N, CA, C, O and CB atoms as a CASP TS submission, in Angstrom:
PFRMAT TS
TARGET T0000
AUTHOR 0000-0000-0000
METHOD Language model
MODEL 1
PARENT N/A
ATOM      1  N   CYS     1      -4.155  24.952   7.084  1.00  0.00           N
ATOM      2  CA  CYS     1      -3.460  23.389   8.069  1.00  0.00           C
ATOM      3  C   CYS     1      -4.586  22.436   8.390  1.00  0.00           C
ATOM      4  O   CYS     1      -5.691  22.978   8.367  1.00  0.00           O
ATOM      5  CB  CYS     1      -2.711  23.792   9.866  1.00  0.00           C
ATOM      6  N   TRP     2      -4.578  21.392   8.629  1.00  0.00           N
ATOM      7  CA  TRP     2      -5.142  20.115   8.699  1.00  0.00           C
ATOM      8  C   TRP     2      -4.158  19.035   9.151  1.00  0.00           C
ATOM      9  O   TRP     2      -2.968  18.886   8.873  1.00  0.00           O
ATOM     10  CB  TRP     2      -5.701  19.785   7.408  1.00  0.00           C
ATOM     11  N   THR     3      -5.224  18.115  10.151  1.00  0.00           N
ATOM     12  CA  THR     3      -4.650  17.178  10.681  1.00  0.00           C
ATOM     13  C   THR     3      -4.644  15.383   9.856  1.00  0.00           C
ATOM     14  O   THR     3      -5.622  15.048   9.186  1.00  0.00           O
ATOM     15  CB  THR     3      -5.333  17.338  12.026  1.00  0.00           C
ATOM     16  N   ALA     4      -3.952  14.826   9.963  1.00  0.00           N
ATOM     17  CA  ALA     4      -4.142  13.589   9.399  1.00  0.00           C
ATOM     18  C   ALA     4      -3.341  12.348  10.410  1.00  0.00           C
ATOM     19  O   ALA     4      -2.164  12.196  10.738  1.00  0.00           O
ATOM     20  CB  ALA     4      -3.545  13.710   7.817  1.00  0.00           C
ATOM     21  N   LEU     5      -4.344  11.735  10.645  1.00  0.00           N
ATOM     22  CA  LEU     5      -3.786  10.423  11.298  1.00  0.00           C
ATOM     23  C   LEU     5      -3.184   9.247  10.607  1.00  0.00           C
ATOM     24  O   LEU     5      -3.642   8.902   9.518  1.00  0.00           O
ATOM     25  CB  LEU     5      -4.771   9.860  11.964  1.00  0.00           C
ATOM     26  N   VAL     6      -2.189   8.605  11.159  1.00  0.00           N
ATOM     27  CA  VAL     6      -1.620   7.893  10.360  1.00  0.00           C
ATOM     28  C   VAL     6      -1.438   6.519  10.967  1.00  0.00           C
ATOM     29  O   VAL     6      -1.046   6.748  12.111  1.00  0.00           O
ATOM     30  CB  VAL     6      -0.504   8.518   9.959  1.00  0.00           C
ATOM     31  N   ALA     7      -1.529   5.040  10.775  1.00  0.00           N
ATOM     32  CA  ALA     7      -1.256   4.028  11.928  1.00  0.00           C
ATOM     33  C   ALA     7      -1.059   3.151  10.937  1.00  0.00           C
ATOM     34  O   ALA     7      -1.643   3.236   9.857  1.00  0.00           O
ATOM     35  CB  ALA     7      -2.382   3.637  13.143  1.00  0.00           C
ATOM     36  N   GLY     8       0.106   1.890  11.347  1.00  0.00           N
ATOM     37  CA  GLY     8       0.052   1.070  10.589  1.00  0.00           C
ATOM     38  C   GLY     8       0.926   0.981   9.054  1.00  0.00           C
ATOM     39  O   GLY     8       0.993   2.033   8.420  1.00  0.00           O
ATOM     40  N   GLY     9       1.470  -0.044   8.571  1.00  0.00           N
ATOM     41  CA  GLY     9       2.643   0.165   7.813  1.00  0.00           C
ATOM     42  C   GLY     9       4.080   0.234   7.974  1.00  0.00           C
ATOM     43  O   GLY     9       4.907   0.369   7.071  1.00  0.00           O
ATOM     44  N   GLY    10       4.343   0.102   9.514  1.00  0.00           N
ATOM     45  CA  GLY    10       5.967   0.378   9.720  1.00  0.00           C
ATOM     46  C   GLY    10       5.640   1.714  10.219  1.00  0.00           C
ATOM     47  O   GLY    10       6.723   2.254  10.447  1.00  0.00           O
ATOM     48  N   VAL    11       4.912   2.323  10.433  1.00  0.00           N
ATOM     49  CA  VAL    11       4.765   4.155  10.930  1.00  0.00           C
ATOM     50  C   VAL    11       5.344   3.906  12.481  1.00  0.00           C
ATOM     51  O   VAL    11       5.177   2.833  13.061  1.00  0.00           O
ATOM     52  CB  VAL    11       2.640   5.031  10.971  1.00  0.00           C
ATOM     53  N   LYS    12       6.017   4.997  13.048  1.00  0.00           N
ATOM     54  CA  LYS    12       6.576   5.372  14.380  1.00  0.00           C
ATOM     55  C   LYS    12       5.194   5.462  15.080  1.00  0.00           C
ATOM     56  O   LYS    12       4.297   6.049  14.474  1.00  0.00           O
ATOM     57  CB  LYS    12       7.558   6.838  14.426  1.00  0.00           C
ATOM     58  N   CYS    13       4.936   4.919  16.332  1.00  0.00           N
ATOM     59  CA  CYS    13       4.032   5.529  16.996  1.00  0.00           C
ATOM     60  C   CYS    13       3.926   6.682  17.664  1.00  0.00           C
ATOM     61  O   CYS    13       5.022   7.128  18.004  1.00  0.00           O
ATOM     62  CB  CYS    13       3.784   4.940  17.582  1.00  0.00           C
ATOM     63  N   GLY    14       2.841   7.436  18.027  1.00  0.00           N
ATOM     64  CA  GLY    14       3.204   8.808  18.941  1.00  0.00           C
ATOM     65  C   GLY    14       3.866  10.244  18.738  1.00  0.00           C
ATOM     66  O   GLY    14       4.133  11.159  19.518  1.00  0.00           O
ATOM     67  N   GLN    15       4.040  10.037  17.184  1.00  0.00           N
ATOM     68  CA  GLN    15       4.739  11.517  16.513  1.00  0.00           C
ATOM     69  C   GLN    15       3.630  12.155  16.509  1.00  0.00           C
ATOM     70  O   GLN    15       2.482  11.737  16.663  1.00  0.00           O
ATOM     71  CB  GLN    15       5.490  11.576  14.916  1.00  0.00           C
ATOM     72  N   ILE    16       4.266  13.829  16.211  1.00  0.00           N
ATOM     73  CA  ILE    16       3.731  14.722  15.541  1.00  0.00           C
ATOM     74  C   ILE    16       4.873  15.480  14.914  1.00  0.00           C
ATOM     75  O   ILE    16       5.850  16.016  15.436  1.00  0.00           O
ATOM     76  CB  ILE    16       2.841  15.461  16.331  1.00  0.00           C
ATOM     77  N   ILE    17       4.540  15.395  13.807  1.00  0.00           N
ATOM     78  CA  ILE    17       5.416  16.316  12.502  1.00  0.00           C
ATOM     79  C   ILE    17       4.484  17.489  12.163  1.00  0.00           C
ATOM     80  O   ILE    17       3.297  17.472  11.838  1.00  0.00           O
ATOM     81  CB  ILE    17       5.706  15.323  10.845  1.00  0.00           C
ATOM     82  N   GLY    18       5.578  18.797  12.370  1.00  0.00           N
ATOM     83  CA  GLY    18       4.710  19.692  12.101  1.00  0.00           C
ATOM     84  C   GLY    18       3.981  20.470  13.120  1.00  0.00           C
ATOM     85  O   GLY    18       3.486  19.977  14.133  1.00  0.00           O
ATOM     86  N   ALA    19       3.945  21.737  12.784  1.00  0.00           N
ATOM     87  CA  ALA    19       2.994  22.544  13.819  1.00  0.00           C
ATOM     88  C   ALA    19       2.546  23.634  13.117  1.00  0.00           C
ATOM     89  O   ALA    19       2.966  23.696  11.962  1.00  0.00           O
ATOM     90  CB  ALA    19       3.682  23.072  15.179  1.00  0.00           C
ATOM     91  N   SER    20       1.883  24.428  13.446  1.00  0.00           N
ATOM     92  CA  SER    20       0.850  25.456  12.921  1.00  0.00           C
ATOM     93  C   SER    20       1.035  26.764  13.900  1.00  0.00           C
ATOM     94  O   SER    20       1.326  26.789  15.096  1.00  0.00           O
ATOM     95  CB  SER    20      -0.825  24.800  12.992  1.00  0.00           C
ATOM     96  N   ASP    21       0.744  27.937  12.908  1.00  0.00           N
ATOM     97  CA  ASP    21       0.944  28.990  13.894  1.00  0.00           C
ATOM     98  C   ASP    21      -0.119  29.520  14.728  1.00  0.00           C
ATOM     99  O   ASP    21      -1.303  29.313  14.461  1.00  0.00           O
ATOM    100  CB  ASP    21       1.425  30.009  13.289  1.00  0.00           C
ATOM    101  N   ARG    22       0.255  30.180  15.704  1.00  0.00           N
ATOM    102  CA  ARG    22      -0.779  30.271  17.072  1.00  0.00           C
ATOM    103  C   ARG    22      -2.151  30.597  16.644  1.00  0.00           C
ATOM    104  O   ARG    22      -3.042  30.219  17.406  1.00  0.00           O
ATOM    105  CB  ARG    22      -0.342  31.497  18.206  1.00  0.00           C
ATOM    106  N   THR    23      -2.501  31.235  15.557  1.00  0.00           N
ATOM    107  CA  THR    23      -3.792  30.897  15.165  1.00  0.00           C
ATOM    108  C   THR    23      -4.585  29.290  14.444  1.00  0.00           C
ATOM    109  O   THR    23      -5.730  29.018  14.083  1.00  0.00           O
ATOM    110  CB  THR    23      -3.872  31.937  14.279  1.00  0.00           C
ATOM    111  N   GLY    24      -3.533  28.662  14.484  1.00  0.00           N
ATOM    112  CA  GLY    24      -3.725  27.397  13.419  1.00  0.00           C
ATOM    113  C   GLY    24      -4.118  27.590  11.751  1.00  0.00           C
ATOM    114  O   GLY    24      -4.483  26.646  11.050  1.00  0.00           O
ATOM    115  N   SER    25      -3.963  29.060  11.243  1.00  0.00           N
ATOM    116  CA  SER    25      -4.330  29.191  10.060  1.00  0.00           C
ATOM    117  C   SER    25      -2.777  28.618   8.648  1.00  0.00           C
ATOM    118  O   SER    25      -2.700  28.368   7.445  1.00  0.00           O
ATOM    119  CB  SER    25      -4.875  30.946  10.148  1.00  0.00           C
ATOM    120  N   GLU    26      -2.002  28.670   9.671  1.00  0.00           N
ATOM    121  CA  GLU    26      -1.177  28.196   8.404  1.00  0.00           C
ATOM    122  C   GLU    26       0.347  27.311   9.240  1.00  0.00           C
ATOM    123  O   GLU    26       0.718  27.452  10.406  1.00  0.00           O
ATOM    124  CB  GLU    26      -0.647  29.933   7.237  1.00  0.00           C
ATOM    125  N   PRO    27       0.883  26.542   8.297  1.00  0.00           N
ATOM    126  CA  PRO    27       1.922  25.869   9.065  1.00  0.00           C
ATOM    127  C   PRO    27       3.268  26.641   9.449  1.00  0.00           C
ATOM    128  O   PRO    27       3.830  27.460   8.721  1.00  0.00           O
ATOM    129  CB  PRO    27       2.280  24.700   8.298  1.00  0.00           C
ATOM    130  N   ALA    28       3.731  26.194  10.854  1.00  0.00           N
ATOM    131  CA  ALA    28       4.836  27.073  11.078  1.00  0.00           C
ATOM    132  C   ALA    28       6.303  26.245  11.042  1.00  0.00           C
ATOM    133  O   ALA    28       7.463  26.656  11.002  1.00  0.00           O
ATOM    134  CB  ALA    28       4.580  27.805  12.510  1.00  0.00           C
ATOM    135  N   GLU    29       5.847  25.181  11.067  1.00  0.00           N
ATOM    136  CA  GLU    29       7.032  24.297  11.067  1.00  0.00           C
ATOM    137  C   GLU    29       6.722  23.010  10.236  1.00  0.00           C
ATOM    138  O   GLU    29       5.600  22.522  10.365  1.00  0.00           O
ATOM    139  CB  GLU    29       7.444  23.917  12.565  1.00  0.00           C
ATOM    140  N   ARG    30       7.581  22.446   9.434  1.00  0.00           N
ATOM    141  CA  ARG    30       7.656  21.115   8.322  1.00  0.00           C
ATOM    142  C   ARG    30       6.154  20.961   8.035  1.00  0.00           C
ATOM    143  O   ARG    30       5.474  20.263   8.786  1.00  0.00           O
ATOM    144  CB  ARG    30       8.387  19.456   9.018  1.00  0.00           C
ATOM    145  N   PRO    31       5.580  21.619   6.919  1.00  0.00           N
ATOM    146  CA  PRO    31       4.478  21.798   6.566  1.00  0.00           C
ATOM    147  C   PRO    31       4.488  20.469   5.511  1.00  0.00           C
ATOM    148  O   PRO    31       5.217  20.434   4.520  1.00  0.00           O
ATOM    149  CB  PRO    31       4.230  23.298   6.083  1.00  0.00           C
ATOM    150  N   VAL    32       3.535  19.360   5.900  1.00  0.00           N
ATOM    151  CA  VAL    32       3.500  18.145   4.694  1.00  0.00           C
ATOM    152  C   VAL    32       2.187  18.021   4.122  1.00  0.00           C
ATOM    153  O   VAL    32       1.094  17.897   4.675  1.00  0.00           O
ATOM    154  CB  VAL    32       3.872  16.610   5.245  1.00  0.00           C
ATOM    155  N   THR    33       2.574  18.090   2.642  1.00  0.00           N
ATOM    156  CA  THR    33       1.487  18.329   1.347  1.00  0.00           C
ATOM    157  C   THR    33       0.519  17.095   1.493  1.00  0.00           C
ATOM    158  O   THR    33       0.659  16.228   2.356  1.00  0.00           O
ATOM    159  CB  THR    33       2.303  18.308  -0.383  1.00  0.00           C
ATOM    160  N   PRO    34      -0.522  17.122   0.506  1.00  0.00           N
ATOM    161  CA  PRO    34      -0.818  15.956   0.564  1.00  0.00           C
ATOM    162  C   PRO    34      -0.652  14.859  -0.317  1.00  0.00           C
ATOM    163  O   PRO    34      -1.119  13.732  -0.148  1.00  0.00           O
ATOM    164  CB  PRO    34      -1.711  16.034   0.771  1.00  0.00           C
ATOM    165  N   GLN    35       0.092  15.281  -1.337  1.00  0.00           N
ATOM    166  CA  GLN    35       1.115  14.456  -2.320  1.00  0.00           C
ATOM    167  C   GLN    35       2.229  13.445  -1.458  1.00  0.00           C
ATOM    168  O   GLN    35       2.574  12.263  -1.451  1.00  0.00           O
ATOM    169  CB  GLN    35       2.088  15.687  -3.276  1.00  0.00           C
ATOM    170  N   GLU    36       2.506  14.574  -0.829  1.00  0.00           N
ATOM    171  CA  GLU    36       3.789  13.585   0.410  1.00  0.00           C
ATOM    172  C   GLU    36       2.906  12.487   1.406  1.00  0.00           C
ATOM    173  O   GLU    36       3.352  11.379   1.706  1.00  0.00           O
ATOM    174  CB  GLU    36       4.775  14.999   1.904  1.00  0.00           C
ATOM    175  N   LEU    37       1.745  12.940   1.799  1.00  0.00           N
ATOM    176  CA  LEU    37       0.895  12.235   2.633  1.00  0.00           C
ATOM    177  C   LEU    37       0.639  10.766   1.850  1.00  0.00           C
ATOM    178  O   LEU    37       0.879   9.691   2.399  1.00  0.00           O
ATOM    179  CB  LEU    37      -0.486  13.141   2.907  1.00  0.00           C
ATOM    180  N   VAL    38       0.140  10.883   0.548  1.00  0.00           N
ATOM    181  CA  VAL    38       0.088   9.856  -0.656  1.00  0.00           C
ATOM    182  C   VAL    38       1.052   9.076  -0.873  1.00  0.00           C
ATOM    183  O   VAL    38       0.696   7.914  -0.679  1.00  0.00           O
ATOM    184  CB  VAL    38      -0.046  10.377  -1.824  1.00  0.00           C
ATOM    185  N   SER    39       2.206   9.172  -1.214  1.00  0.00           N
ATOM    186  CA  SER    39       3.773   9.115  -1.083  1.00  0.00           C
ATOM    187  C   SER    39       4.232   8.135  -0.084  1.00  0.00           C
ATOM    188  O   SER    39       4.762   7.050  -0.324  1.00  0.00           O
ATOM    189  CB  SER    39       4.374  10.490  -0.669  1.00  0.00           C
ATOM    190  N   SER    40       3.914   8.745   1.286  1.00  0.00           N
ATOM    191  CA  SER    40       4.136   7.586   2.247  1.00  0.00           C
ATOM    192  C   SER    40       2.954   6.473   2.422  1.00  0.00           C
ATOM    193  O   SER    40       3.204   5.653   3.305  1.00  0.00           O
ATOM    194  CB  SER    40       4.396   8.214   3.640  1.00  0.00           C
ATOM    195  N   ILE    41       2.271   6.374   2.049  1.00  0.00           N
ATOM    196  CA  ILE    41       0.893   5.534   1.979  1.00  0.00           C
ATOM    197  C   ILE    41       1.725   4.552   0.797  1.00  0.00           C
ATOM    198  O   ILE    41       2.348   3.543   1.127  1.00  0.00           O
ATOM    199  CB  ILE    41      -0.878   6.572   1.381  1.00  0.00           C
ATOM    200  N   PHE    42       1.641   4.922  -0.290  1.00  0.00           N
ATOM    201  CA  PHE    42       2.669   3.964  -1.427  1.00  0.00           C
ATOM    202  C   PHE    42       3.730   3.480  -0.917  1.00  0.00           C
ATOM    203  O   PHE    42       3.690   2.286  -1.216  1.00  0.00           O
ATOM    204  CB  PHE    42       3.284   4.692  -2.651  1.00  0.00           C
ATOM    205  N   HIS    43       4.839   3.716  -0.213  1.00  0.00           N
ATOM    206  CA  HIS    43       5.609   3.701   0.016  1.00  0.00           C
ATOM    207  C   HIS    43       5.334   2.636   1.368  1.00  0.00           C
ATOM    208  O   HIS    43       6.046   1.666   1.630  1.00  0.00           O
ATOM    209  CB  HIS    43       6.065   4.913  -0.105  1.00  0.00           C
ATOM    210  N   ALA    44       4.351   2.991   1.998  1.00  0.00           N
ATOM    211  CA  ALA    44       4.353   2.095   3.301  1.00  0.00           C
ATOM    212  C   ALA    44       3.724   0.419   2.724  1.00  0.00           C
ATOM    213  O   ALA    44       3.628  -0.635   3.353  1.00  0.00           O
ATOM    214  CB  ALA    44       3.120   2.970   4.684  1.00  0.00           C
ATOM    215  N   LEU    45       3.376   0.754   1.274  1.00  0.00           N
ATOM    216  CA  LEU    45       2.610  -0.609   0.629  1.00  0.00           C
ATOM    217  C   LEU    45       3.452  -1.508  -0.122  1.00  0.00           C
ATOM    218  O   LEU    45       3.201  -2.638  -0.541  1.00  0.00           O
ATOM    219  CB  LEU    45       1.463  -0.244  -0.402  1.00  0.00           C
ATOM    220  N   GLY    46       4.934  -0.514  -0.256  1.00  0.00           N
ATOM    221  CA  GLY    46       6.015  -1.534  -0.733  1.00  0.00           C
ATOM    222  C   GLY    46       5.618  -0.626  -2.280  1.00  0.00           C
ATOM    223  O   GLY    46       6.285  -1.176  -3.157  1.00  0.00           O
ATOM    224  N   VAL    47       5.057   0.162  -2.700  1.00  0.00           N
ATOM    225  CA  VAL    47       5.648   0.880  -4.233  1.00  0.00           C
ATOM    226  C   VAL    47       6.414   1.558  -4.571  1.00  0.00           C
ATOM    227  O   VAL    47       6.359   2.742  -4.238  1.00  0.00           O
ATOM    228  CB  VAL    47       5.105   1.490  -4.834  1.00  0.00           C
ATOM    229  N   PRO    48       7.494   1.047  -5.413  1.00  0.00           N
ATOM    230  CA  PRO    48       8.570   1.710  -5.705  1.00  0.00           C
ATOM    231  C   PRO    48       8.492   3.418  -5.978  1.00  0.00           C
ATOM    232  O   PRO    48       7.655   3.905  -6.738  1.00  0.00           O
ATOM    233  CB  PRO    48       9.038   0.978  -6.825  1.00  0.00           C
ATOM    234  N   GLN    49       9.275   4.048  -5.398  1.00  0.00           N
ATOM    235  CA  GLN    49       9.480   5.526  -5.671  1.00  0.00           C
ATOM    236  C   GLN    49       9.129   6.039  -7.190  1.00  0.00           C
ATOM    237  O   GLN    49       8.573   7.091  -7.504  1.00  0.00           O
ATOM    238  CB  GLN    49      11.013   5.851  -5.368  1.00  0.00           C
ATOM    239  N   GLY    50       9.595   5.035  -8.005  1.00  0.00           N
ATOM    240  CA  GLY    50       9.993   5.309  -9.452  1.00  0.00           C
ATOM    241  C   GLY    50       8.958   4.870 -10.311  1.00  0.00           C
ATOM    242  O   GLY    50       8.956   5.116 -11.517  1.00  0.00           O
ATOM    243  N   ALA    51       7.840   4.051  -9.568  1.00  0.00           N
ATOM    244  CA  ALA    51       6.720   3.289 -10.259  1.00  0.00           C
ATOM    245  C   ALA    51       5.798   4.121 -11.172  1.00  0.00           C
ATOM    246  O   ALA    51       5.404   5.148 -10.619  1.00  0.00           O
ATOM    247  CB  ALA    51       5.843   2.632  -9.206  1.00  0.00           C
ATOM    248  N   THR    52       5.361   3.940 -12.415  1.00  0.00           N
ATOM    249  CA  THR    52       4.922   4.316 -13.236  1.00  0.00           C
ATOM    250  C   THR    52       3.386   3.741 -13.502  1.00  0.00           C
ATOM    251  O   THR    52       3.211   2.537 -13.318  1.00  0.00           O
ATOM    252  CB  THR    52       5.836   4.174 -14.043  1.00  0.00           C
ATOM    253  N   ILE    53       2.581   4.334 -13.810  1.00  0.00           N
ATOM    254  CA  ILE    53       1.505   3.603 -14.680  1.00  0.00           C
ATOM    255  C   ILE    53       0.925   4.160 -16.094  1.00  0.00           C
ATOM    256  O   ILE    53       0.938   5.387 -16.185  1.00  0.00           O
ATOM    257  CB  ILE    53       0.324   3.479 -13.814  1.00  0.00           C
ATOM    258  N   PRO    54       0.490   3.543 -17.053  1.00  0.00           N
ATOM    259  CA  PRO    54       0.561   4.133 -18.580  1.00  0.00           C
ATOM    260  C   PRO    54      -0.739   5.339 -18.195  1.00  0.00           C
ATOM    261  O   PRO    54      -1.707   5.000 -17.514  1.00  0.00           O
ATOM    262  CB  PRO    54       0.099   2.674 -20.153  1.00  0.00           C
ATOM    263  N   GLY    55      -0.635   6.278 -18.555  1.00  0.00           N
ATOM    264  CA  GLY    55      -1.749   7.510 -18.592  1.00  0.00           C
ATOM    265  C   GLY    55      -2.700   7.724 -19.637  1.00  0.00           C
ATOM    266  O   GLY    55      -2.454   7.195 -20.721  1.00  0.00           O
ATOM    267  N   PRO    56      -3.571   8.293 -19.531  1.00  0.00           N
ATOM    268  CA  PRO    56      -4.856   8.373 -21.250  1.00  0.00           C
ATOM    269  C   PRO    56      -4.544   7.946 -22.303  1.00  0.00           C
ATOM    270  O   PRO    56      -5.143   7.174 -23.051  1.00  0.00           O
ATOM    271  CB  PRO    56      -5.279   9.750 -21.962  1.00  0.00           C
ATOM    272  N   ASP    57      -2.952   8.765 -22.464  1.00  0.00           N
ATOM    273  CA  ASP    57      -2.691   8.608 -23.793  1.00  0.00           C
ATOM    274  C   ASP    57      -1.186   7.410 -24.165  1.00  0.00           C
ATOM    275  O   ASP    57      -0.536   7.296 -25.204  1.00  0.00           O
ATOM    276  CB  ASP    57      -2.462  10.276 -24.301  1.00  0.00           C
ATOM    277  N   GLY    58      -1.054   6.681 -22.838  1.00  0.00           N
ATOM    278  CA  GLY    58      -0.375   5.481 -23.150  1.00  0.00           C
ATOM    279  C   GLY    58       0.818   6.157 -22.488  1.00  0.00           C
ATOM    280  O   GLY    58       1.757   5.432 -22.162  1.00  0.00           O
ATOM    281  N   THR    59       0.888   7.488 -22.248  1.00  0.00           N
ATOM    282  CA  THR    59       2.397   7.804 -21.705  1.00  0.00           C
ATOM    283  C   THR    59       2.535   7.651 -20.097  1.00  0.00           C
ATOM    284  O   THR    59       1.729   8.148 -19.310  1.00  0.00           O
ATOM    285  CB  THR    59       2.835   9.437 -22.106  1.00  0.00           C
ATOM    286  N   PRO    60       3.526   6.988 -19.769  1.00  0.00           N
ATOM    287  CA  PRO    60       3.808   6.859 -18.416  1.00  0.00           C
ATOM    288  C   PRO    60       3.686   8.176 -17.117  1.00  0.00           C
ATOM    289  O   PRO    60       4.078   9.343 -17.130  1.00  0.00           O
ATOM    290  CB  PRO    60       5.170   6.385 -18.556  1.00  0.00           C
ATOM    291  N   VAL    61       3.071   7.488 -16.218  1.00  0.00           N
ATOM    292  CA  VAL    61       2.829   8.408 -15.098  1.00  0.00           C
ATOM    293  C   VAL    61       2.934   8.224 -13.988  1.00  0.00           C
ATOM    294  O   VAL    61       2.183   7.407 -13.455  1.00  0.00           O
ATOM    295  CB  VAL    61       1.920   8.804 -15.031  1.00  0.00           C
ATOM    296  N   ALA    62       4.008   8.991 -13.155  1.00  0.00           N
ATOM    297  CA  ALA    62       4.260   8.942 -12.091  1.00  0.00           C
ATOM    298  C   ALA    62       3.307   8.345 -11.008  1.00  0.00           C
ATOM    299  O   ALA    62       2.319   9.020 -10.718  1.00  0.00           O
ATOM    300  CB  ALA    62       4.580   9.988 -11.957  1.00  0.00           C
ATOM    301  N   VAL    63       3.558   6.782 -10.189  1.00  0.00           N
ATOM    302  CA  VAL    63       2.608   6.762  -9.120  1.00  0.00           C
ATOM    303  C   VAL    63       2.444   7.828  -8.242  1.00  0.00           C
ATOM    304  O   VAL    63       1.372   8.428  -8.170  1.00  0.00           O
ATOM    305  CB  VAL    63       2.831   5.791  -8.395  1.00  0.00           C
ATOM    306  N   TYR    64       3.565   8.160  -7.464  1.00  0.00           N
ATOM    307  CA  TYR    64       3.749   9.236  -6.733  1.00  0.00           C
ATOM    308  C   TYR    64       4.653  10.226  -6.980  1.00  0.00           C
ATOM    309  O   TYR    64       5.818   9.938  -6.705  1.00  0.00           O
ATOM    310  CB  TYR    64       3.940   8.900  -5.724  1.00  0.00           C
ATOM    311  N   PRO    65       4.421  11.420  -7.466  1.00  0.00           N
ATOM    312  CA  PRO    65       5.641  12.260  -7.614  1.00  0.00           C
ATOM    313  C   PRO    65       6.344  12.570  -6.533  1.00  0.00           C
ATOM    314  O   PRO    65       7.541  12.288  -6.601  1.00  0.00           O
ATOM    315  CB  PRO    65       5.398  13.398  -8.157  1.00  0.00           C
ATOM    316  N   ALA    66       5.857  13.200  -5.288  1.00  0.00           N
ATOM    317  CA  ALA    66       6.620  13.125  -4.148  1.00  0.00           C
ATOM    318  C   ALA    66       7.121  12.159  -3.626  1.00  0.00           C
ATOM    319  O   ALA    66       6.947  10.974  -3.911  1.00  0.00           O
ATOM    320  CB  ALA    66       6.163  13.503  -3.374  1.00  0.00           C
ATOM    321  N   ALA    67       7.929  12.726  -2.641  1.00  0.00           N
ATOM    322  CA  ALA    67       8.808  12.174  -1.321  1.00  0.00           C
ATOM    323  C   ALA    67       8.042  11.565  -0.427  1.00  0.00           C
ATOM    324  O   ALA    67       6.971  12.149  -0.269  1.00  0.00           O
ATOM    325  CB  ALA    67       9.539  13.237  -0.496  1.00  0.00           C
ATOM    326  N   PRO    68       8.171  10.695   0.162  1.00  0.00           N
ATOM    327  CA  PRO    68       7.077  10.088   1.417  1.00  0.00           C
ATOM    328  C   PRO    68       7.824  10.967   2.760  1.00  0.00           C
ATOM    329  O   PRO    68       8.927  11.515   2.759  1.00  0.00           O
ATOM    330  CB  PRO    68       7.170   7.865   1.699  1.00  0.00           C
ATOM    331  N   VAL    69       7.235  10.921   3.410  1.00  0.00           N
ATOM    332  CA  VAL    69       7.606  11.719   4.916  1.00  0.00           C
ATOM    333  C   VAL    69       8.591  10.932   5.396  1.00  0.00           C
ATOM    334  O   VAL    69       8.110  10.265   6.312  1.00  0.00           O
ATOM    335  CB  VAL    69       6.370  11.836   6.140  1.00  0.00           C
ATOM    336  N   THR    70       9.608  10.706   5.252  1.00  0.00           N
ATOM    337  CA  THR    70      10.506  10.039   6.038  1.00  0.00           C
ATOM    338  C   THR    70      10.302   9.775   7.843  1.00  0.00           C
ATOM    339  O   THR    70      10.424   8.703   8.436  1.00  0.00           O
ATOM    340  CB  THR    70      11.707  10.842   5.727  1.00  0.00           C
ATOM    341  N   GLU    71      10.079  10.653   8.223  1.00  0.00           N
ATOM    342  CA  GLU    71      10.143  10.772  10.073  1.00  0.00           C
ATOM    343  C   GLU    71       8.706  10.106  10.159  1.00  0.00           C
ATOM    344  O   GLU    71       8.073  10.497  11.140  1.00  0.00           O
ATOM    345  CB  GLU    71      10.231  12.752  11.002  1.00  0.00           C
ATOM    346  N   LEU    72       8.181   9.371   9.515  1.00  0.00           N
ATOM    347  CA  LEU    72       7.053   8.560   9.772  1.00  0.00           C
ATOM    348  C   LEU    72       7.344   7.053   9.852  1.00  0.00           C
ATOM    349  O   LEU    72       6.523   6.242  10.280  1.00  0.00           O
ATOM    350  CB  LEU    72       6.068   8.818   8.747  1.00  0.00           C
ATOM    351  N   PHE    73       8.466   6.766   9.449  1.00  0.00           N
ATOM    352  CA  PHE    73       9.090   5.509   9.496  1.00  0.00           C
ATOM    353  C   PHE    73      10.651   5.214  10.303  1.00  0.00           C
ATOM    354  O   PHE    73      11.141   4.085  10.306  1.00  0.00           O
ATOM    355  CB  PHE    73       9.182   5.205   8.051  1.00  0.00           C
TER
END
């Protein structure tokens, strides 16, 4: 488990999303992946979810492949 503080960019204030188990070692409710957190930041910046950038070989790569955490907005 880990904690992230997110502010600005249209984020609703004073929210807690998810919960850990009694010992804080595993998520018990609504786990959020690092990819979802990054996707939420790109969403707040206005980057469209289907946006791509060229990869090393020129093949398009998704900017953020996970869905944003919609509860934040």
